[in-house]
N, C-alpha and C positions, 0 to 999 in steps of 0.2 A: 705262426706256422710259416715255413720258408717257401721258396719258389718250387713249383712242381717241375721235376726234371723232364726234359724232352729228349728226343732222339739226338738232336744236335748237341745237347749237353754231354750225352754219353760218348758220342763220336769225338768231341773235343777232349774229354777226359782221357779216352784211350790213346789218342794221338800224343797227348802230353806225357802219358806214362811210357809210351814207346820211346819218345825222344830222350826222356830222362834216363831210361835204362841203357840206351845206346851211348849216351855221353859217359856213363859209368863203365862202358866196355862189356856189358853183359851180352851173352850169346842167346839167351832166351829169357822170357818173362812170363810168370804165372799170374793170371788175373782172375780174381774171385768176384763173382757177380755181386755178392753182398758188400764187399769192400768197395767196389766201383760205385755201387748204389750210395754208400755212405759218403764217398768222395764228392759226389755232386749234390749232397744234402738231401737225398731222397729217402733215406732210411733213418728211423722207422716210420716217420710221418706219412710217407707215400709208398708203402709196401706194394700197392697195386701196380706200381710202375716197374716191378722187377721183370715182367715179361718183356717190356720195351728194352730194358737193360740187357737181358740175355740175347734179344734179337740183334742189338747193336754189336755185341761181342761175337756172335756167330757170323754176322755179315762181313766182318773184316778178315775172316780167316782165309789164309792162302796155303799153298803147298808148304809142308814143313810144320804147320801148326797142328795141334792135336787136343782133343777134349779129354781132360784128365778125369773129370767127374761131372755127371749131370743127373738131375732128378729123374727117376726116384732111386737111382743106384746109391748105395752107401748110406751114410747118415746125413740128415739135413736136406735142404732143398736148394742148395746153391749150385751154380755152374762154375767150373774151373777150367780154364783154357790155357795151355802153354803155347805162347807165340814165339816163333823163331825170330831171332834178330841177326843182322839189322833188317828192318822192314824195307823190302824192295818197293813196296807200293803203299805208302801211307796215302790216305784219301787225297785224290787229286780233284781239282775243281775246274769245271768248264762252264762256259756261258753259251746259251743258244738264243738266237734272236727270232722273235715271232712278229712278223709284219702284218698288222691287222688289215691294212688296205689290200693285201694280196691273199691272205689266208683266212680272213674272217674272224669271228669271235673265238675266244679260247675257253675251253671247258675246264674249269678248275675243280668242280665238285666230283672228283673221282679218285681212284687209288692208283690207276696206271696212266702213264703219260707217254707221249711219243713226239718225235721230231723228225723232219726229213733233212737230209744233207747230201750235197754232191761232192763232199770232201773225200779223199782217198780212204779206203777201208782200213789200211794200216794205221791211219790217224784215228779213225773212229773207234777201232778196237781198244785204244788206250783208255777210252771212257768207260769201258765195261767194269761194273762193280764200283765205279767212282761216283761223282755227283755232278749232274748237269743242272744249272740254274737257268730257268727260262724267263727271259725278259721280253715284254711286249712293247711295241712302239706304235703310237697312233698320232697322225697329224691333227693338230688343233690350230687352225689359222696358219701362222707361219712357223709355229714351233711344233716339236714332236714331244708328246707326253710319254714318259717311260714308266712302266709298272713291273713289279716283280710278280710273276704269275705262279710259278711252281718250282720245285726241284725234284729230280728223280734219279734213280740209280739204274743205268741200262743193264739189262740181262739178255736182250735180244737185238741183233742187228741183221737185217736182211735186205737183199737187193730189191730195188724198185725201178722198173723200166723207165718211168717218166721222171722220177725225182732223185735218182741216185741210190740212196740208202735210207731205210726206215729204222729208226732207233727207238726202242721201247723199254720201259721198266717201271717198277713200283716207285711211288713218290708221295709228295704232299702238295696239295694245291692251296694257295692263299686266297681265302674267300672272306672279304673282298681282296682283290690284288693290292699290293703295297705301292703307293706312289713314291717314286724315287727322285722327284724333281728337287727336293730340299735336302737330300742326303749328301753329305760332304764328299765322301769317297767316290760317288758315282761319276763325277766328271773325270776322275782318273781312269775309271773303267772304260768310258766312251773313247777317250783319247788313245788308250793302249790297244783297244779293240778296233780302232779305225772306224768308228761309228757302226760297229757290228757288220762290217762288209763281208766277213768270212762266214757269217751265218752261225757257225759254231766254232769255238776256239777255246784253248786252255787259258785259265786265269793264273798268272804267275805272281801278281801283286799280293803280298800277304795282308796288306792294309784292306784291300777289297774283299779278300776271303774272310777276314775277321768281321768285316762289316756285314757281309751276307749272312754269316753264321749267327751274328747277333740279332739281325732282323728275323731270321727264321726261328730262332729260339723264342724271341719275344712274341711272335704270332702264335706259335704252338702253345705257349704259356696261356695266352688269352683264350684259346679254344679249349684248353684243359680245364680252365676255371668255369667256362660257360658252355656246357655240352650242347645247348640248343643252337649255338653258333656253328657247330660242326655239321657240314653237309654230309648226311649219312646216305650211303648208296649201297644197295644190295646187289649181289651177283645174280641175275635173274633166273627164272624157271618156267615150267609149262604144265598143262593139265592132262588128264587121262582121256577126256572126251574131245578136247580141242588140241590143235597144234599151233605153236608160235614159232616164228623164225627168229633165231637168236644168232648174234655174231655178225649181223649184216654190217659191213663197214660203211660208216657215214662220214663224209668229209666235212669237217667243221674247221677246226684249227689243227687238230691232230686226228689221226684215225682212231676212232673209239668204237666200241661195240654197242650197237643199238640193243637195248634191253626192254623187255615187256614186263611191266609191274604186275599184270594179271597172272603171269606165270608164277611169280613169288607167292601170290595169294593162294593159288591152287595147290602149291607144294605144302604150304602150312595147313591148309584145310585137310589135306590127306594125312599128314604126319602128326599134326597138332603143334602148338607153340612150345615144344619141349625139346631140349637138346637130345639128339639121337646118339650122342657119345656118352655123356655123363648123366643124362636124364634130369638135368636141372630145369626147374619150372619157375619162371620169374613171377608169375601170378601167385603161386603157392607161397613164395617167400615175401614178396612185396605187396601183395594184394592187388587192388585195381590198377595202380600205376604201372604194374608189371604185366598186366593182361595183354596178351598178344605180342609181347616183345620177344624177338628172337632174331638171330642172324640166319641167313640162308647160304650155305656153302655150295658153290658150283663145282661138282666133282671133276669136270674137265676144265683145266685152267684156261682163261680167256686168251692167253698168249699162244695157246696151241690151236686156237680156232682161226682158220685162215679164210673161210668163206661162210656164207649163211648156212645154218643147219637147223634141223628140227630137234627139239628137246622134249623129253618126257619128264614131267615134274617128279615122278617117283624114282626113275632110274638115274637121272642126271643131276638132281638137286636134293639137298638134305638140310633140315634145320639143325643148327648148332648154336650153343651159347657163345658169347664173345671170347671167353677164355679158350674154349676148345677150338674155336675158329682160328685164333692166333697160333695155337699149337700146331694145327694142321699146316700152317704156312711158315713155321719157324725154320725148318731146314731148307737146304738148297732145292730139294724136290718136295712137292706137296705130299704130305703124308696121307695114306689111305685111312679112311675113317674106321675101318675094322682094326687096323693096327693101333689107332689111338684108343679105341675101346679096350683092346687087350692090355694096353699100357695102364689104363685106369683100373682094370680088374686086378692088376698086381698090387694095387694099394687098398682097394676096398670093393665090396660088391656094388655094382651099379645102382641097385635100387636103394642103397643106403647112403648114396652121395648127398642127396638133399638133406637127410637127417643129420649127417655129419657136418654139413655146412651150417645148418641151423644151430647146432650145438655150440658153434664158435661165434654166434652173433651177439652174445651177451655183452652189453656195453655198460660202463659205470654209471652213465646218466639215465639209463632206462631199465637196468636190472636184467 
């Protein structure tokens, strides 16, 4: 069985398709999710990565692009997007430097990341929807040890009175961070970035970009093979008889929202560990190993929370399975769970979903 495709693999494949089509003089390019999946070696062995594939395709959409077909419309379950050419903004790569001695430890076990910069807003706006690689530096005797901490795609840039601008977006944290001391291309990056004196800057060296992408893909591959190594973090919640303060900004290395694990527990105790969109129950399908397993969706996105606020576990939080959770966050705006339920009902009656899934579980090895 081949390599499990990652987000980085899909991004690279899309960029290559765009460049090839532009060299051929095409004015537009239709990309099919199934074909893209096959291109990176993910189909049919890793059909479960199709959600990641579709997410990558949607994320690079710009003005002039259009979705031709998406599930469950028409026949099949593929996503077709027509991309306008030439691409005015193929993914650009930036580097952000995190100085441990000034900003403290860096939190890699999360899904949203941020950075502060006093560079002009006109420059920082160029990073929106692109990729920022965060590199940390820590003095060890006379030398500085550098590690790759995370990458993220900014979707929020706001002014900060003390630090210039706060940049934030979804991303991927490397746990543990990747040591860069023995990486050949890293010396090129340090030299070109003047020892990271600008804090955040664009990477123009294709050698460095390819090196970063290779490291990112390799690390995601390791985590895909060993789920226990993946730091799983839930969006928190709150009870009906108690109140928890959520969204309190805590300065560590980046601004992150302080979350209370008790809130998650109270939410699940109220609703049960069953997806409230498709009614999938992990314990019913997988037995004891699936008991209590469920994601919890925070109805109000964390990037919209500016100050501490009190949450209600019933009104603000909802249990959902990983698939539905991914679908809620697939578009540019977070989908309302009622809309997702309506979408599911177009395909089948909700209380039949579990049975429909079970009917597809027959495996040649177990009958």
